[in-house]
C-alpha positions in Angstrom: -4.4 -1.9 -23.5 -3.7 1.8 -23.5 -3.2 4.9 -25.5 -1.0 8.0 -25.3 -2.6 11.3 -24.2 -1.8 14.5 -26.0 -0.7 17.5 -24.1 -4.0 19.2 -24.9 -5.9 16.4 -23.3 -4.0 16.9 -20.1 -3.5 20.7 -19.9 -6.4 21.8 -22.1 -10.0 22.4 -21.2 -11.4 19.6 -19.1 -7.9 18.1 -18.5 -8.2 17.9 -14.8 -11.6 16.1 -15.1 -10.1 13.7 -17.7 -7.1 12.9 -15.5 -9.5 12.4 -12.5 -11.6 9.9 -14.5 -8.5 8.0 -15.6 -7.2 7.7 -12.1 -10.7 6.6 -10.8 -10.7 3.9 -13.5 -7.4 2.6 -12.3 -8.4 2.3 -8.6 -9.7 -1.3 -8.8 -6.5 -2.4 -10.5 -4.3 -0.6 -8.1 -6.3 -2.0 -5.2 -5.8 -5.5 -6.6 -2.0 -5.0 -7.0 -1.8 -3.7 -3.4 -3.7 -6.8 -2.1 -1.1 -9.0 -3.8 2.0 -7.0 -2.8 0.9 -6.2 0.8 -1.9 -8.5 1.8 -3.9 -7.6 4.9 -3.5 -9.8 7.9 -6.5 -11.9 8.8 -7.6 -10.4 12.1 -10.9 -12.3 12.4 -9.2 -14.8 14.8 -7.4 -12.2 16.9 -8.8 -11.1 20.2 -6.2 -8.6 21.2 -6.8 -6.3 18.2 -3.3 -4.7 18.2 -2.3 -6.5 15.0 1.1 -7.4 16.3 1.9 -11.1 16.0 5.6 -10.7 16.7 7.1 -12.1 19.8 8.8 -9.7 22.2 12.6 -9.5 22.0 13.6 -10.6 25.5 17.3 -10.8 24.9 17.9 -7.3 23.5 20.7 -6.7 26.0 22.5 -10.0 25.4 24.6 -8.6 22.5 25.7 -5.6 24.6 26.8 -7.9 27.5 29.0 -10.0 25.2 30.9 -6.9 23.9 31.9 -5.7 27.4 
């Protein structure tokens, strides 16, 4: 569902307010799309609070040693 806006609706009197209302109406939809594309991690189980679940890279120098 949608409709095209005329130039006067955007740059005319009240255009900024109209654009603000349109953007405000899209916020729930954009929030929904963001939750699907980039879901938040469930941190309720985490006790450390840093948000990092990745293991440290302990062999970072191994590739350099092989080249020498």
